[in-house]
The first five atom37 places (N, CA, C, CB, O) and aatype in JSON, in Angstrom:
{
  "aatype": [20, 20, 20, 20, 20, 20, 20, 20, 20, 20, 20, 20, 20, 20, 20, 20, 20, 20, 20, 20, 20, 20, 20, 20, 20, 20, 20, 20, 20, 20, 20, 20, 20, 20, 20, 20, 20, 20, 20, 20, 20, 20, 20, 20, 20, 20, 20, 20, 20, 20, 20, 20, 20, 20, 20, 20, 20, 20, 20, 20, 20, 20, 20, 20, 20, 20, 20, 20, 20, 20, 20, 20, 20, 20, 20, 20, 20, 20, 20, 20, 20, 20, 20, 20, 20, 20, 20, 20, 20, 20, 20, 20, 20, 20, 20, 20, 20],
  "atom_mask": [
    [1, 1, 1, 1, 1],
    [1, 1, 1, 1, 1],
    [1, 1, 1, 1, 1],
    [1, 1, 1, 1, 1],
    [1, 1, 1, 1, 1],
    [1, 1, 1, 1, 1],
    [1, 1, 1, 1, 1],
    [1, 1, 1, 1, 1],
    [1, 1, 1, 1, 1],
    [1, 1, 1, 1, 1],
    [1, 1, 1, 1, 1],
    [1, 1, 1, 1, 1],
    [1, 1, 1, 1, 1],
    [1, 1, 1, 1, 1],
    [1, 1, 1, 1, 1],
    [1, 1, 1, 1, 1],
    [1, 1, 1, 1, 1],
    [1, 1, 1, 1, 1],
    [1, 1, 1, 1, 1],
    [1, 1, 1, 1, 1],
    [1, 1, 1, 1, 1],
    [1, 1, 1, 1, 1],
    [1, 1, 1, 1, 1],
    [1, 1, 1, 1, 1],
    [1, 1, 1, 1, 1],
    [1, 1, 1, 1, 1],
    [1, 1, 1, 1, 1],
    [1, 1, 1, 1, 1],
    [1, 1, 1, 1, 1],
    [1, 1, 1, 1, 1],
    [1, 1, 1, 1, 1],
    [1, 1, 1, 1, 1],
    [1, 1, 1, 1, 1],
    [1, 1, 1, 1, 1],
    [1, 1, 1, 1, 1],
    [1, 1, 1, 1, 1],
    [1, 1, 1, 1, 1],
    [1, 1, 1, 1, 1],
    [1, 1, 1, 1, 1],
    [1, 1, 1, 1, 1],
    [1, 1, 1, 1, 1],
    [1, 1, 1, 1, 1],
    [1, 1, 1, 1, 1],
    [1, 1, 1, 1, 1],
    [1, 1, 1, 1, 1],
    [1, 1, 1, 1, 1],
    [1, 1, 1, 1, 1],
    [1, 1, 1, 1, 1],
    [1, 1, 1, 1, 1],
    [1, 1, 1, 1, 1],
    [1, 1, 1, 1, 1],
    [1, 1, 1, 1, 1],
    [1, 1, 1, 1, 1],
    [1, 1, 1, 1, 1],
    [1, 1, 1, 1, 1],
    [1, 1, 1, 1, 1],
    [1, 1, 1, 1, 1],
    [1, 1, 1, 1, 1],
    [1, 1, 1, 1, 1],
    [1, 1, 1, 1, 1],
    [1, 1, 1, 1, 1],
    [1, 1, 1, 1, 1],
    [1, 1, 1, 1, 1],
    [1, 1, 1, 1, 1],
    [1, 1, 1, 1, 1],
    [1, 1, 1, 1, 1],
    [1, 1, 1, 1, 1],
    [1, 1, 1, 1, 1],
    [1, 1, 1, 1, 1],
    [1, 1, 1, 1, 1],
    [1, 1, 1, 1, 1],
    [1, 1, 1, 1, 1],
    [1, 1, 1, 1, 1],
    [1, 1, 1, 1, 1],
    [1, 1, 1, 1, 1],
    [1, 1, 1, 1, 1],
    [1, 1, 1, 1, 1],
    [1, 1, 1, 1, 1],
    [1, 1, 1, 1, 1],
    [1, 1, 1, 1, 1],
    [1, 1, 1, 1, 1],
    [1, 1, 1, 1, 1],
    [1, 1, 1, 1, 1],
    [1, 1, 1, 1, 1],
    [1, 1, 1, 1, 1],
    [1, 1, 1, 1, 1],
    [1, 1, 1, 1, 1],
    [1, 1, 1, 1, 1],
    [1, 1, 1, 1, 1],
    [1, 1, 1, 1, 1],
    [1, 1, 1, 1, 1],
    [1, 1, 1, 1, 1],
    [1, 1, 1, 1, 1],
    [1, 1, 1, 1, 1],
    [1, 1, 1, 1, 1],
    [1, 1, 1, 1, 1],
    [1, 1, 1, 1, 1]
  ],
  "atom_positions": [
    [[0.85, -1.17, 0.0], [0.0, 0.0, 0.0], [0.9, 1.23, 0.0], [-0.97, 0.0, 1.23], [1.83, 1.33, 0.8]],
    [[0.63, 2.13, -0.86], [1.39, 3.37, -0.94], [0.71, 4.42, -0.06], [1.5, 3.87, -2.41], [-0.51, 4.42, 0.11]],
    [[1.52, 5.29, 0.47], [0.99, 6.41, 1.24], [1.51, 7.68, 0.58], [1.41, 6.34, 2.76], [2.69, 7.78, 0.22]],
    [[0.64, 8.63, 0.44], [1.04, 9.86, -0.24], [1.62, 10.86, 0.75], [-0.17, 10.48, -0.97], [1.42, 10.77, 1.96]],
    [[2.34, 11.79, 0.21], [2.9, 12.86, 1.04], [1.78, 13.65, 1.72], [3.79, 13.81, 0.18], [1.92, 14.07, 2.87]],
    [[0.67, 13.85, 1.01], [-0.47, 14.59, 1.58], [-1.03, 13.84, 2.79], [-1.57, 14.79, 0.51], [-1.42, 14.47, 3.78]],
    [[-1.08, 12.51, 2.71], [-1.58, 11.73, 3.85], [-0.64, 11.85, 5.05], [-1.74, 10.25, 3.45], [-1.08, 11.95, 6.19]],
    [[0.66, 11.84, 4.78], [1.63, 12.0, 5.87], [1.5, 13.39, 6.48], [3.07, 11.77, 5.36], [1.57, 13.54, 7.7]],
    [[1.31, 14.4, 5.64], [1.12, 15.76, 6.15], [-0.13, 15.84, 7.03], [1.02, 16.76, 4.99], [-0.12, 16.52, 8.06]],
    [[-1.2, 15.15, 6.62], [-2.44, 15.17, 7.4], [-2.24, 14.47, 8.74], [-3.58, 14.49, 6.61], [-2.7, 14.96, 9.77]],
    [[-1.56, 13.32, 8.73], [-1.29, 12.6, 9.98], [-0.43, 13.46, 10.9], [-0.6, 11.24, 9.7], [-0.67, 13.53, 12.1]],
    [[0.58, 14.12, 10.33], [1.45, 15.0, 11.13], [0.63, 16.14, 11.74], [2.6, 15.56, 10.26], [0.84, 16.5, 12.9]],
    [[-0.27, 16.7, 10.97], [-1.12, 17.78, 11.46], [-2.0, 17.29, 12.61], [-2.0, 18.34, 10.33], [-2.13, 17.96, 13.63]],
    [[-2.61, 16.11, 12.44], [-3.46, 15.55, 13.49], [-2.67, 15.24, 14.75], [-4.16, 14.29, 12.99], [-3.18, 15.35, 15.86]],
    [[-1.4, 14.84, 14.57], [-0.55, 14.52, 15.71], [0.14, 15.76, 16.27], [0.5, 13.49, 15.32], [0.92, 15.68, 17.22]],
    [[-0.16, 16.91, 15.67], [0.43, 18.19, 16.07], [1.96, 18.15, 15.96], [0.02, 18.54, 17.51], [2.67, 18.63, 16.84]],
    [[2.45, 17.56, 14.85], [3.88, 17.5, 14.59], [4.23, 18.48, 13.49], [4.31, 16.06, 14.19], [3.55, 18.55, 12.47]],
    [[5.27, 19.23, 13.69], [5.77, 20.15, 12.68], [6.98, 19.49, 12.05], [6.12, 21.56, 13.29], [8.05, 19.44, 12.65]],
    [[6.81, 18.97, 10.82], [7.88, 18.24, 10.15], [8.52, 19.11, 9.07], [7.35, 16.94, 9.53], [7.84, 19.84, 8.35]],
    [[9.85, 19.01, 8.98], [10.56, 19.71, 7.91], [10.34, 18.95, 6.6], [12.09, 19.83, 8.24], [9.78, 17.85, 6.6]],
    [[10.79, 19.54, 5.5], [10.67, 18.88, 4.19], [11.39, 17.53, 4.21], [11.25, 19.78, 3.06], [10.87, 16.53, 3.71]],
    [[12.58, 17.51, 4.79], [13.36, 16.27, 4.86], [12.63, 15.23, 5.71], [14.76, 16.54, 5.45], [12.58, 14.06, 5.33]],
    [[12.07, 15.65, 6.84], [11.34, 14.72, 7.7], [10.09, 14.2, 7.01], [10.96, 15.41, 9.02], [9.74, 13.03, 7.17]],
    [[9.41, 15.04, 6.24], [8.24, 14.58, 5.48], [8.63, 13.5, 4.49], [7.57, 15.76, 4.75], [7.93, 12.5, 4.36]],
    [[9.74, 13.71, 3.78], [10.21, 12.7, 2.82], [10.55, 11.4, 3.55], [11.44, 13.22, 2.05], [10.18, 10.32, 3.1]],
    [[11.26, 11.52, 4.67], [11.66, 10.34, 5.43], [10.43, 9.6, 5.96], [12.58, 10.73, 6.6], [10.34, 8.38, 5.83]],
    [[9.49, 10.34, 6.54], [8.29, 9.71, 7.09], [7.44, 9.06, 6.0], [7.45, 10.75, 7.85], [6.89, 7.98, 6.21]],
    [[7.34, 9.7, 4.86], [6.58, 9.12, 3.75], [7.2, 7.8, 3.33], [6.52, 10.09, 2.54], [6.49, 6.82, 3.11]],
    [[8.51, 7.77, 3.24], [9.21, 6.55, 2.85], [9.05, 5.47, 3.92], [10.69, 6.84, 2.61], [8.74, 4.32, 3.61]],
    [[9.27, 5.84, 5.18], [9.21, 4.85, 6.27], [7.79, 4.32, 6.48], [9.72, 5.46, 7.56], [7.6, 3.12, 6.65]],
    [[6.81, 5.2, 6.47], [5.43, 4.74, 6.63], [5.0, 3.88, 5.45], [4.48, 5.93, 6.78], [4.25, 2.91, 5.63]],
    [[5.46, 4.22, 4.25], [5.17, 3.39, 3.08], [5.73, 1.99, 3.24], [5.73, 4.03, 1.82], [5.07, 1.01, 2.91]],
    [[6.96, 1.89, 3.75], [7.59, 0.58, 3.98], [6.82, -0.22, 5.02], [9.05, 0.75, 4.41], [6.64, -1.43, 4.88]],
    [[6.37, 0.45, 6.08], [5.6, -0.23, 7.12], [4.28, -0.76, 6.55], [5.32, 0.71, 8.3], [3.89, -1.89, 6.83]],
    [[3.6, 0.06, 5.75], [2.33, -0.37, 5.17], [2.52, -1.5, 4.18], [1.63, 0.81, 4.49], [1.68, -2.39, 4.09]],
    [[3.62, -1.48, 3.42], [3.91, -2.59, 2.51], [4.14, -3.87, 3.29], [5.13, -2.27, 1.63], [3.7, -4.94, 2.87]],
    [[4.82, -3.78, 4.42], [5.05, -4.95, 5.26], [3.72, -5.46, 5.83], [6.03, -4.62, 6.4], [3.52, -6.67, 5.93]],
    [[2.83, -4.56, 6.2], [1.52, -4.97, 6.7], [0.74, -5.71, 5.61], [0.72, -3.75, 7.19], [0.05, -6.69, 5.9]],
    [[0.85, -5.25, 4.36], [0.2, -5.94, 3.25], [0.76, -7.35, 3.1], [0.37, -5.16, 1.94], [0.03, -8.3, 2.83]],
    [[2.07, -7.48, 3.29], [2.71, -8.79, 3.21], [2.19, -9.71, 4.32], [4.25, -8.65, 3.31], [1.94, -10.89, 4.08]],
    [[2.03, -9.17, 5.51], [1.52, -9.96, 6.63], [0.07, -10.39, 6.39], [1.61, -9.18, 7.93], [-0.32, -11.48, 6.8]],
    [[-0.71, -9.54, 5.73], [-2.11, -9.89, 5.44], [-2.2, -11.12, 4.54], [-2.83, -8.71, 4.79], [-3.19, -11.85, 4.59]],
    [[-1.18, -11.34, 3.72], [-1.19, -12.46, 2.79], [-0.82, -13.78, 3.46], [-0.24, -12.19, 1.66], [-1.02, -14.84, 2.87]],
    [[-0.29, -13.74, 4.68], [0.13, -14.96, 5.36], [-1.09, -15.84, 5.65], [0.88, -14.63, 6.67], [-2.14, -15.35, 6.07]],
    [[-0.92, -17.15, 5.43], [-2.0, -18.11, 5.69], [-2.0, -18.44, 7.19], [-1.82, -19.41, 4.83], [-1.1, -19.11, 7.69]],
    [[-3.01, -17.97, 7.88], [-3.12, -18.21, 9.33], [-4.33, -19.07, 9.67], [-3.19, -16.88, 10.08], [-4.77, -19.09, 10.82]],
    [[-4.87, -19.78, 8.69], [-6.06, -20.59, 8.93], [-5.81, -21.69, 9.97], [-6.54, -21.21, 7.64], [-6.71, -22.03, 10.73]],
    [[-4.61, -22.24, 9.99], [-4.3, -23.34, 10.9], [-3.71, -22.86, 12.23], [-3.34, -24.29, 10.23], [-3.31, -23.67, 13.06]],
    [[-3.65, -21.57, 12.42], [-3.06, -21.02, 13.65], [-4.16, -20.69, 14.64], [-2.21, -19.75, 13.34], [-5.12, -19.98, 14.32]],
    [[-4.02, -21.23, 15.86], [-5.01, -20.94, 16.89], [-4.82, -19.53, 17.42], [-4.9, -21.97, 18.05], [-3.68, -19.1, 17.63]],
    [[-5.91, -18.8, 17.63], [-5.78, -17.46, 18.2], [-5.21, -17.53, 19.62], [-7.15, -16.74, 18.22], [-5.49, -18.47, 20.36]],
    [[-4.42, -16.55, 19.98], [-3.87, -16.48, 21.33], [-3.68, -15.02, 21.71], [-2.53, -17.26, 21.43], [-3.62, -14.14, 20.85]],
    [[-3.58, -14.79, 23.0], [-3.41, -13.41, 23.46], [-1.95, -13.07, 23.74], [-4.23, -13.18, 24.71], [-1.58, -11.89, 23.73]],
    [[-1.12, -14.08, 23.97], [0.31, -13.85, 24.22], [1.11, -14.88, 23.43], [0.63, -13.95, 25.75], [0.72, -16.04, 23.36]],
    [[2.21, -14.47, 22.83], [3.01, -15.42, 22.06], [3.7, -16.46, 22.95], [4.04, -14.69, 21.24], [4.06, -17.54, 22.47]],
    [[3.89, -16.14, 24.2], [4.52, -17.07, 25.14], [3.57, -17.33, 26.28], [5.87, -16.51, 25.66], [2.77, -16.47, 26.66]],
    [[3.65, -18.54, 26.83], [2.83, -18.82, 28.0], [3.45, -18.1, 29.19], [2.71, -20.36, 28.27], [4.6, -18.36, 29.55]],
    [[2.69, -17.22, 29.78], [3.18, -16.45, 30.91], [2.41, -16.84, 32.16], [3.06, -14.94, 30.65], [1.21, -17.12, 32.11]],
    [[3.1, -16.87, 33.27], [2.41, -17.1, 34.53], [3.12, -16.29, 35.6], [2.37, -18.62, 34.9], [4.32, -16.04, 35.53]],
    [[2.36, -15.89, 36.59], [2.93, -15.13, 37.7], [3.7, -16.07, 38.6], [1.84, -14.39, 38.49], [3.27, -17.19, 38.87]],
    [[4.83, -15.6, 39.06], [5.62, -16.38, 40.0], [5.41, -15.76, 41.37], [7.15, -16.42, 39.6], [5.77, -14.6, 41.6]],
    [[4.84, -16.52, 42.25], [4.57, -16.02, 43.59], [5.59, -16.59, 44.56], [3.14, -16.38, 44.03], [6.07, -17.71, 44.38]],
    [[5.9, -15.83, 45.56], [6.78, -16.3, 46.62], [6.18, -15.85, 47.94], [8.24, -15.77, 46.44], [5.47, -14.84, 47.99]],
    [[6.45, -16.57, 48.99], [5.89, -16.16, 50.28], [6.54, -14.86, 50.75], [6.08, -17.27, 51.33], [7.72, -14.62, 50.53]],
    [[5.74, -14.02, 51.41], [6.28, -12.8, 51.99], [7.18, -13.16, 53.16], [5.14, -11.85, 52.45], [6.86, -14.04, 53.96]],
    [[8.3, -12.47, 53.25], [9.2, -12.69, 54.38], [9.51, -11.34, 55.01], [10.51, -13.41, 53.92], [9.92, -10.4, 54.32]],
    [[9.32, -11.26, 56.3], [9.61, -10.03, 57.02], [11.11, -9.96, 57.22], [8.84, -9.96, 58.37], [11.73, -10.92, 57.69]],
    [[11.68, -8.82, 56.88], [13.11, -8.63, 57.05], [13.38, -7.34, 57.8], [13.83, -8.61, 55.7], [12.45, -6.62, 58.16]],
    [[14.63, -7.07, 58.04], [14.96, -5.84, 58.76], [14.55, -4.61, 57.95], [16.46, -5.78, 59.07], [14.64, -4.61, 56.72]],
    [[14.11, -3.58, 58.65], [13.71, -2.35, 57.97], [14.09, -1.16, 58.84], [12.19, -2.35, 57.66], [14.53, -1.32, 59.98]],
    [[13.91, 0.03, 58.3], [14.21, 1.24, 59.04], [13.07, 1.56, 60.0], [14.46, 2.42, 58.08], [11.9, 1.33, 59.69]],
    [[13.42, 2.11, 61.17], [12.34, 2.6, 62.01], [11.89, 3.96, 61.46], [12.78, 2.71, 63.51], [12.58, 4.53, 60.61]],
    [[10.78, 4.46, 61.92], [10.18, 5.66, 61.35], [11.13, 6.86, 61.39], [8.89, 5.99, 62.08], [11.29, 7.55, 60.39]],
    [[11.75, 7.11, 62.53], [12.63, 8.27, 62.65], [13.82, 8.17, 61.71], [13.11, 8.42, 64.09], [14.26, 9.16, 61.13]],
    [[14.33, 6.97, 61.56], [15.45, 6.76, 60.65], [15.03, 7.0, 59.2], [16.02, 5.33, 60.81], [15.79, 7.57, 58.42]],
    [[13.83, 6.57, 58.84], [13.32, 6.76, 57.48], [13.05, 8.23, 57.19], [12.05, 5.94, 57.27], [13.25, 8.68, 56.06]],
    [[12.6, 8.98, 58.18], [12.28, 10.39, 57.99], [13.5, 11.31, 58.11], [11.23, 10.82, 59.0], [13.41, 12.49, 57.77]],
    [[14.61, 10.79, 58.57], [15.79, 11.61, 58.85], [16.24, 12.41, 57.63], [16.92, 10.74, 59.33], [16.61, 13.58, 57.78]],
    [[16.24, 11.83, 56.44], [16.72, 12.52, 55.24], [15.62, 13.2, 54.44], [17.44, 11.55, 54.36], [15.88, 13.75, 53.37]],
    [[14.4, 13.17, 54.94], [13.29, 13.81, 54.21], [13.44, 15.32, 54.28], [11.92, 13.37, 54.79], [13.73, 15.86, 55.34]],
    [[13.24, 16.02, 53.15], [13.31, 17.48, 53.19], [12.28, 18.07, 54.14], [13.1, 18.05, 51.79], [12.56, 19.05, 54.85]],
    [[11.07, 17.48, 54.17], [10.02, 17.93, 55.08], [9.23, 16.72, 55.56], [9.08, 18.98, 54.39], [8.93, 15.81, 54.78]],
    [[8.9, 16.73, 56.83], [8.04, 15.67, 57.38], [7.33, 16.23, 58.6], [8.86, 14.39, 57.75], [7.71, 17.27, 59.13]],
    [[6.29, 15.53, 59.03], [5.55, 15.98, 60.21], [5.76, 15.05, 61.39], [4.06, 16.08, 59.89], [4.99, 15.07, 62.35]],
    [[6.8, 14.24, 61.33], [7.07, 13.27, 62.39], [6.43, 11.93, 62.12], [6.58, 13.81, 63.7], [6.82, 10.92, 62.72]],
    [[5.46, 11.89, 61.24], [4.77, 10.64, 60.89], [4.95, 10.29, 59.41], [3.29, 10.76, 61.22], [5.18, 9.14, 59.06]],
    [[4.84, 11.33, 58.55], [4.82, 11.11, 57.1], [5.7, 12.14, 56.4], [3.38, 11.19, 56.55], [6.02, 13.19, 56.96]],
    [[6.09, 11.81, 55.17], [6.78, 12.77, 54.31], [5.78, 13.85, 53.9], [7.4, 12.07, 53.06], [4.61, 13.55, 53.66]],
    [[6.24, 15.09, 53.82], [5.4, 16.18, 53.32], [5.9, 16.54, 51.93], [5.43, 17.42, 54.28], [7.08, 16.86, 51.74]],
    [[4.99, 16.5, 50.97], [5.34, 16.8, 49.58], [4.34, 17.8, 49.02], [5.38, 15.51, 48.71], [3.22, 17.9, 49.53]],
    [[4.72, 18.55, 47.98], [3.77, 19.48, 47.38], [2.57, 18.73, 46.77], [4.46, 20.33, 46.29], [2.71, 17.61, 46.29]],
    [[1.42, 19.37, 46.81], [0.21, 18.77, 46.22], [0.4, 18.66, 44.71], [-1.06, 19.62, 46.55], [0.83, 19.61, 44.06]],
    [[0.1, 17.5, 44.17], [0.24, 17.26, 42.74], [-1.06, 17.56, 42.01], [0.67, 15.82, 42.47], [-1.05, 18.09, 40.9]],
    [[-2.17, 17.24, 42.62], [-3.47, 17.4, 41.99], [-4.21, 18.64, 42.48], [-4.32, 16.18, 42.23], [-5.41, 18.79, 42.23]],
    [[-3.51, 19.52, 43.16], [-4.17, 20.71, 43.67], [-4.63, 20.49, 45.1], [-5.35, 21.11, 42.79], [-4.33, 19.46, 45.71]],
    [[-5.35, 21.45, 45.61], [-5.86, 21.36, 46.98], [-6.94, 20.3, 47.08], [-6.4, 22.73, 47.45], [-7.81, 20.2, 46.2]],
    [[-6.9, 19.53, 48.13], [-7.93, 18.51, 48.35], [-8.83, 18.93, 49.49], [-7.3, 17.15, 48.65], [-9.76, 18.2, 49.83]]
  ]
}
């Protein structure tokens, strides 16, 4: 499948990308190559292939929790720029709550 320079310009506009002339040429060429590869993949015979969600069988590996040595509260707060004796004090990220 071929992609035109106008189509690349439209995609760049929608993505709010300002591309130079050289970048437009490069993107047109690269996107064209990607679309040609997709056309090649469409031709592959997958009738005998079972659908799957992951190419590899994945499973979670669980281990038992083990309590180990840790810092006490005062030691953990010692290097904090600001704290109230109980918790770290940080600037509000989402505004006032």
